[in-house]
PADREN-657550 format. One record per residue: residue in one letter; x, y, z of N, C-alpha, C in turn. Coordinates in steps of 0.2 Angstrom, whole numbers, padded with zeros to 4 digits, always signed. Example, Ala and Ser with C-alpha at 12.3 -4.5 7.8 and 13.67 -1.06 7.14 Angstrom:
# residues 2
A+0066-0028+0039+0062-0022+0039+0066-0016+0039;S+0064-0011+0035+0068-0005+0036+0064+0000+0039;
# end
This chain:
# residues 261
M-0062+0031-0093-0056+0026-0094-0060+0019-0092;S-0059+0014-0097-0064+0008-0096-0060+0003-0091;K-0063-0001-0088-0060-0006-0083-0056-0010-0088;P-0050-0011-0084-0045-0016-0088-0047-0023-0088;Q-0045-0026-0093-0046-0034-0094-0040-0037-0090;L-0042-0041-0085-0038-0043-0080-0037-0052-0080;E-0031-0054-0080-0031-0062-0080-0028-0063-0073;Y-0024-0060-0070-0021-0062-0064-0023-0058-0058;L-0028-0053-0059-0031-0050-0053-0039-0050-0053;L-0041-0049-0048-0048-0049-0047-0050-0041-0045;L-0055-0038-0047-0057-0032-0045-0064-0031-0043;E-0065-0029-0037-0072-0027-0035-0072-0020-0032;E-0078-0017-0033-0079-0010-0032-0084-0010-0027;K-0084-0008-0021-0089-0007-0016-0089+0001-0013;G-0094+0004-0016-0095+0011-0013-0088+0014-0015;N-0086+0018-0010-0080+0021-0011-0073+0017-0010;T-0073+0011-0010-0068+0007-0009-0067+0002-0015;A-0062+0001-0017-0060-0005-0022-0055-0011-0018;I-0057-0017-0020-0054-0023-0017-0050-0026-0023;V-0044-0026-0023-0040-0029-0028-0036-0035-0025;T-0037-0041-0028-0035-0047-0026-0029-0050-0031;I-0023-0052-0029-0019-0055-0033-0021-0062-0034;N-0022-0065-0040-0026-0071-0041-0022-0076-0044;R-0017-0078-0040-0012-0083-0043-0011-0088-0037;P-0016-0091-0034-0014-0095-0028-0010-0101-0030;E-0011-0104-0035-0006-0110-0037+0001-0108-0037;A+0003-0102-0037+0009-0099-0038+0011-0095-0032;M+0008-0095-0026+0008-0091-0020+0008-0084-0022;N+0004-0083-0027+0002-0075-0029+0009-0072-0031;A+0013-0075-0034+0020-0073-0036+0019-0067-0041;L+0023-0061-0040+0023-0055-0044+0026-0056-0051;S+0024-0059-0055+0026-0059-0062+0026-0052-0065;T+0030-0051-0071+0029-0045-0075+0022-0044-0076;E+0018-0049-0078+0012-0048-0081+0007-0045-0074;V+0009-0048-0069+0005-0045-0063+0006-0039-0061;W+0012-0036-0062+0014-0029-0061+0010-0025-0066;R+0010-0027-0072+0007-0023-0077+0000-0022-0076;E-0004-0028-0074-0011-0028-0072-0012-0023-0066;L-0007-0024-0061-0008-0019-0055-0008-0012-0057;K-0003-0010-0062-0002-0003-0064-0009-0001-0068;A-0012-0005-0073-0017-0004-0076-0024-0003-0072;T-0024-0007-0067-0030-0007-0062-0029+0000-0058;V-0023+0001-0055-0023+0008-0051-0024+0014-0056;D-0022+0014-0062-0023+0019-0067-0031+0020-0067;Y-0034+0014-0068-0041+0015-0069-0045+0017-0063;L-0042+0015-0056-0045+0017-0050-0044+0025-0049;N-0039+0027-0051-0036+0034-0050-0041+0038-0054;N-0044+0036-0059-0049+0040-0063-0056+0039-0062;Q-0057+0035-0056-0065+0034-0054-0064+0039-0047;E-0068+0044-0048-0069+0049-0043-0072+0047-0036;D-0076+0042-0037-0079+0039-0032-0075+0035-0027;I-0070+0032-0030-0066+0027-0027-0060+0031-0023;R-0060+0030-0017-0055+0034-0012-0050+0029-0009;A-0051+0023-0008-0047+0018-0004-0047+0012-0009;V-0041+0009-0008-0040+0002-0011-0037-0003-0007;I-0041-0007-0006-0038-0014-0002-0034-0018-0006;L-0028-0020-0005-0024-0025-0009-0023-0032-0005;T-0025-0037-0008-0024-0044-0004-0022-0049-0009;G-0021-0055-0007-0020-0061-0011-0026-0066-0010;A-0026-0070-0016-0031-0075-0016-0029-0081-0012;G-0033-0085-0009-0031-0090-0005-0030-0088+0002;D-0028-0093+0006-0026-0092+0013-0018-0094+0015;K-0014-0094+0010-0007-0095+0011-0003-0089+0010;A-0004-0085+0005+0000-0080+0003-0004-0073+0001;F-0001-0068+0003-0002-0062+0001+0002-0061-0006;A+0008-0061-0006+0012-0061-0012+0019-0064-0010;A+0020-0070-0013+0027-0073-0011+0033-0070-0016;G+0033-0064-0018+0038-0061-0020+0038-0062-0028;A+0045-0061-0031+0045-0061-0039+0045-0068-0040;D+0044-0069-0047+0044-0075-0050+0052-0077-0051;V+0054-0082-0048+0062-0083-0048+0064-0085-0054;K+0060-0089-0058+0062-0091-0065+0064-0085-0069;N+0059-0079-0068+0060-0073-0072+0068-0070-0071;L+0070-0071-0064+0075-0067-0062+0081-0071-0064;L+0081-0078-0065+0086-0081-0067+0089-0079-0074;V+0085-0076-0079+0088-0074-0085+0087-0067-0086;K+0085-0063-0081+0085-0056-0081+0092-0054-0080;K+0093-0048-0085+0100-0045-0085+0100-0039-0082;G+0106-0036-0079+0106-0030-0076+0103-0024-0080;K+0105-0024-0086+0104-0018-0090+0096-0017-0090;E+0093-0023-0091+0085-0022-0091+0082-0020-0085;N+0086-0020-0079+0083-0018-0073+0084-0011-0071;L+0088-0007-0076+0089+0000-0074+0083+0004-0074;S+0079+0002-0079+0072+0005-0079+0067+0000-0076;S+0065+0001-0070+0061-0003-0066+0054-0002-0067;F+0050-0006-0069+0042-0004-0071+0039-0005-0063;A+0042-0010-0060+0039-0010-0053+0040-0005-0048;R+0046-0002-0049+0048+0004-0045+0044+0010-0046;D+0044+0010-0053+0040+0017-0056+0032+0016-0053;F+0030+0010-0054+0023+0009-0052+0022+0010-0044;L+0027+0008-0039+0027+0008-0033+0026+0016-0031;L+0030+0020-0034+0031+0027-0033+0025+0029-0034;G+0021+0028-0040+0015+0030-0042+0010+0030-0037;M+0010+0023-0034+0005+0022-0028+0006+0026-0022;Q+0013+0028-0021+0014+0032-0015+0012+0039-0016;N+0012+0041-0023+0010+0048-0024+0003+0049-0026;S-0001+0043-0027-0008+0043-0028-0012+0046-0023;R-0018+0049-0025-0023+0052-0021-0027+0046-0016;L-0026+0040-0019-0029+0035-0016-0026+0032-0010;V-0029+0030-0005-0027+0027+0001-0026+0020+0000;F-0021+0016+0000-0020+0010-0001-0019+0006+0006;I-0023+0001+0007-0022-0004+0013-0021-0010+0011;A-0015-0013+0014-0013-0020+0012-0016-0025+0018;A-0020-0029+0015-0023-0035+0019-0019-0041+0018;I-0013-0042+0023-0009-0047+0022-0011-0054+0024;N-0014-0058+0020-0016-0064+0022-0012-0070+0023;G-0006-0070+0022-0001-0075+0022+0006-0072+0021;Y+0009-0077+0017+0016-0075+0017+0017-0068+0012;A+0021-0063+0015+0022-0057+0011+0030-0058+0011;F+0033-0060+0006+0040-0060+0005+0043-0056-0001;G+0048-0055-0001+0051-0051-0007+0047-0045-0009;G+0046-0045-0016+0042-0040-0019+0035-0040-0016;G+0032-0045-0013+0026-0045-0010+0026-0040-0004;L+0032-0041+0001+0032-0036+0007+0033-0030+0004;E+0037-0029-0002+0039-0022-0004+0032-0018-0007;L+0028-0022-0010+0021-0020-0012+0018-0018-0006;S+0017-0022-0001+0013-0019+0005+0016-0013+0009;M+0023-0013+0009+0027-0007+0011+0025+0000+0008;F+0023+0000+0002+0021+0006-0002+0014+0007-0001;C+0010+0003+0002+0003+0004+0004+0003+0009+0011;D-0002+0012+0012-0002+0018+0017-0003+0014+0024;I-0007+0008+0024-0009+0005+0030-0008-0003+0029;R-0006-0006+0034-0004-0013+0033-0007-0017+0039;I-0012-0021+0037-0016-0026+0042-0015-0032+0040;A-0012-0036+0045-0010-0044+0044-0014-0048+0047;S-0015-0054+0045-0018-0060+0047-0014-0064+0053;T-0016-0066+0058-0012-0069+0062-0007-0074+0060;T-0008-0077+0054-0005-0082+0050+0002-0078+0045;A+0001-0073+0045+0006-0068+0041+0013-0069+0042;L+0017-0070+0038+0025-0070+0039+0028-0065+0034;L+0033-0061+0037+0035-0055+0032+0043-0056+0032;G+0045-0056+0026+0053-0056+0025+0055-0053+0018;L+0061-0052+0018+0065-0050+0012+0071-0054+0011;P+0070-0061+0008+0075-0066+0008+0079-0065+0001;E+0079-0060-0002+0083-0060-0009+0090-0061-0008;T+0094-0060-0001+0101-0061-0001+0102-0069-0001;N+0097-0074+0000+0097-0080-0001+0099-0082-0008;L+0097-0078-0013+0098-0079-0020+0103-0076-0023;G+0108-0072-0019+0113-0068-0021+0111-0062-0024;L+0105-0059-0022+0102-0053-0024+0101-0049-0018;L+0098-0043-0019+0095-0039-0013+0088-0036-0015;P+0084-0034-0011+0077-0032-0012+0078-0026-0018;G+0075-0027-0023+0076-0022-0029+0069-0018-0030;A+0064-0018-0026+0059-0014-0027+0057-0010-0021;G+0062-0007-0018+0061-0002-0013+0062-0004-0006;G+0064-0011-0005+0063-0014+0001+0069-0011+0006;T+0075-0010+0003+0080-0007+0008+0079+0000+0010;Q+0075+0003+0006+0073+0010+0009+0067+0011+0013;K+0061+0007+0011+0056+0007+0015+0055+0004+0022;L+0059-0002+0022+0059-0005+0029+0062-0001+0034;V+0068+0003+0031+0071+0007+0036+0067+0012+0039;R+0063+0016+0034+0059+0021+0036+0053+0019+0041;L+0050+0013+0039+0044+0010+0043+0047+0007+0050;T+0052+0005+0050+0054+0001+0057+0061+0006+0058;N+0067+0002+0058+0073+0005+0060+0078+0002+0056;E+0084+0005+0057+0090+0001+0053+0092-0006+0056;S+0091-0007+0063+0093-0013+0066+0088-0018+0063;I+0082-0017+0063+0077-0022+0061+0078-0023+0053;A+0079-0018+0049+0080-0019+0042+0086-0024+0040;K+0092-0022+0044+0097-0026+0043+0096-0034+0046;Q+0092-0035+0050+0091-0041+0052+0087-0045+0048;V+0082-0042+0045+0077-0044+0040+0082-0046+0033;I+0085-0041+0031+0088-0041+0024+0095-0045+0024;L+0099-0043+0029+0106-0046+0029+0105-0053+0033;G+0101-0054+0038+0101-0060+0042+0095-0065+0040;G+0092-0063+0036+0085-0067+0033+0080-0067+0038;R+0079-0063+0044+0075-0064+0048+0067-0064+0045;I+0063-0068+0048+0056-0068+0046+0052-0066+0051;L+0048-0060+0051+0044-0058+0056+0037-0061+0055;S+0035-0062+0061+0028-0064+0062+0023-0058+0062;A+0016-0058+0062+0012-0053+0061+0013-0049+0068;E+0014-0052+0074+0014-0048+0080+0021-0045+0081;E+0026-0048+0078+0033-0044+0077+0033-0038+0073;G+0028-0039+0068+0027-0034+0063+0024-0027+0066;V+0019-0029+0071+0016-0024+0075+0021-0021+0079;A+0025-0024+0083+0030-0022+0088+0035-0017+0085;S+0036-0020+0078+0041-0015+0075+0039-0009+0071;G+0032-0008+0071+0029-0003+0068+0028-0004+0060;L+0029-0010+0058+0028-0012+0051+0021-0013+0049;I+0017-0016+0054+0010-0018+0054+0006-0014+0058;M-0001-0011+0057-0005-0007+0061-0009-0012+0065;Q-0011-0017+0063-0015-0021+0067-0016-0029+0064;V-0017-0033+0069-0018-0040+0066-0025-0042+0067;A-0027-0047+0063-0033-0050+0063-0033-0057+0062;D-0039-0060+0064-0039-0068+0063-0041-0068+0055;P-0038-0073+0052-0039-0074+0045-0046-0073+0042;A-0051-0076+0046-0058-0075+0043-0060-0069+0044;E-0058-0064+0048-0059-0057+0049-0055-0052+0045;L-0050-0054+0042-0045-0049+0039-0048-0045+0035;L-0052-0047+0030-0055-0042+0025-0060-0038+0028;T-0064-0040+0032-0069-0036+0036-0065-0030+0040;V-0060-0032+0043-0056-0027+0047-0053-0022+0042;A-0051-0024+0036-0048-0019+0031-0053-0015+0028;E-0059-0017+0027-0064-0014+0025-0067-0009+0029;K-0067-0010+0037-0069-0005+0041-0064+0001+0041;V-0058-0001+0041-0052+0004+0041-0053+0009+0034;A-0055+0005+0029-0056+0009+0023-0062+0014+0023;K-0068+0012+0027-0073+0015+0028-0072+0022+0032;R-0068+0021+0037-0066+0026+0041-0062+0031+0037;V-0058+0029+0032-0054+0034+0028-0058+0038+0023;T-0063+0034+0020-0067+0037+0016-0072+0041+0018;A-0074+0041+0025-0079+0046+0028-0075+0052+0029;K-0069+0053+0028-0065+0060+0029-0066+0064+0023;G-0064+0070+0024-0064+0074+0018-0059+0072+0013;P-0060+0071+0007-0055+0068+0002-0050+0072+0001;I-0051+0079+0000-0045+0084-0002-0041+0084+0005;A-0043+0084+0011-0039+0084+0016-0035+0077+0017;V-0038+0071+0015-0035+0065+0016-0029+0064+0010;M-0030+0067+0004-0025+0067+0000-0020+0071+0001;L-0021+0077+0003-0014+0082+0005-0011+0079+0012;A-0015+0077+0016-0012+0074+0023-0007+0069+0021;K-0009+0064+0016-0005+0059+0013+0002+0061+0011;R+0001+0066+0007+0007+0069+0003+0012+0072+0008;V+0009+0076+0014+0013+0079+0018+0016+0074+0022;I+0012+0069+0025+0016+0063+0029+0021+0060+0025;N+0020+0058+0019+0026+0055+0014+0031+0059+0014;S+0031+0066+0013+0036+0071+0013+0041+0071+0019;A+0039+0069+0025+0042+0069+0031+0049+0065+0031;N+0048+0060+0027+0055+0056+0027+0060+0059+0022;D+0058+0063+0019+0062+0066+0013+0065+0073+0014;V+0062+0077+0018+0065+0083+0019+0066+0085+0027;D+0069+0091+0027+0071+0093+0034+0064+0097+0038;I+0064+0097+0044+0058+0098+0049+0055+0105+0046;H+0059+0110+0044+0058+0117+0042+0054+0116+0035;S+0056+0112+0031+0053+0111+0024+0046+0108+0026;G+0047+0102+0030+0041+0098+0031+0035+0103+0034;L+0037+0107+0039+0032+0112+0042+0029+0117+0038;L+0033+0119+0033+0031+0124+0027+0026+0120+0023;F+0028+0114+0021+0023+0110+0017+0016+0109+0020;E+0017+0108+0026+0011+0106+0031+0007+0113+0031;N+0010+0118+0032+0007+0125+0032+0003+0127+0026;L+0006+0126+0020+0004+0127+0014-0002+0122+0012;A-0002+0116+0014-0008+0112+0013-0014+0114+0017;F-0012+0115+0024-0018+0117+0028-0021+0124+0026;S-0017+0129+0023-0019+0135+0020-0024+0134+0014;V-0022+0129+0010-0026+0127+0004-0033+0124+0006;L-0033+0120+0012-0040+0116+0014-0044+0122+0018;L-0040+0127+0020-0045+0133+0023-0050+0136+0018;D-0048+0136+0012-0052+0139+0007-0056+0134+0003;T-0057+0128+0005-0062+0123+0002-0068+0123+0004;N-0073+0121-0001-0080+0120+0003-0081+0114+0007;D-0077+0109+0006-0076+0103+0011-0075+0105+0019;K-0070+0111+0020-0070+0113+0026-0076+0115+0029;V-0079+0120+0025-0086+0122+0028-0091+0117+0030;E-0091+0112+0025-0096+0107+0026-0094+0102+0032;G-0087+0101+0033-0085+0097+0039-0086+0100+0045;I-0085+0108+0046-0086+0111+0053-0093+0112+0054;N-0097+0113+0048-0104+0114+0050-0107+0107+0052;A-0106+0101+0048-0107+0095+0051-0106+0093+0058;F-0100+0096+0060-0098+0094+0067-0102+0098+0072;L-0103+0105+0070-0107+0109+0074-0114+0107+0075;E-0117+0104+0069-0124+0102+0069-0125+0095+0071;K-0120+0092+0073-0120+0085+0075-0123+0080+0070;R-0120+0081+0064-0122+0076+0058-0117+0074+0054;K-0118+0069+0050-0113+0066+0045-0111+0071+0040;A-0105+0072+0039-0103+0077+0033-0104+0074+0027;E-0106+0078+0022-0106+0076+0015-0102+0080+0011;F-0095+0077+0011-0090+0080+0007-0091+0079-0001;K-0089+0084-0005-0089+0084-0012-0082+0085-0016;S-0077+0085-0012-0071+0086-0016-0071+0093-0018;E-0073+0098-0015-0073+0104-0017-0070+0110-0013;
# end
């Protein structure tokens, strides 16, 4: 699969990690229809690159990760058009992808921008980041998973404060609520994200892929089904060559060389 032609994104591949930057700083990296389509094309491409295992998502400039949807588009959008949601389908695809997504939130993450980050597996924020879902100010509600993901990542009380009351969370409040994993100085944000990506990509790739799926299922199934899913995934891993390599590397005190086998 050939690398996509991009107008609104930047794509850099570094070893086992790809860095995808939303490149609309003049528009606070707003998520237009074109940006969503480029994000999907880029993730489709990266899913087909066997050596890429982690993706860092960030925004250009130092003001915004992504400041939500393009409001002018919403002004003319009709309900019937939204019944089939391109953004929602893309975000669910991210959640089900073998890739591990790391959001490096370098500024404002509002509306669709926060929703995009919430479908990432790990969120790291700069000290200047602000997080919110302000759609009710427009007479709308979060329409790309915000009502569902924020409850799951934090709790119902925080979700209602943010969505119903318009509360804006600082990066530190994001950590306290469980929404953000770590806070970094703006100049160090990408370096910290790359270190996290390096730790992820050093692990067994089949194990990481299955572990992500099992963890994601925990919100959707009862404990008995979840434990069964975990057991089945563990059983699959017992028969892989990567398990043999990982254990031998541990016993021999050397770095494992996993081959996704």
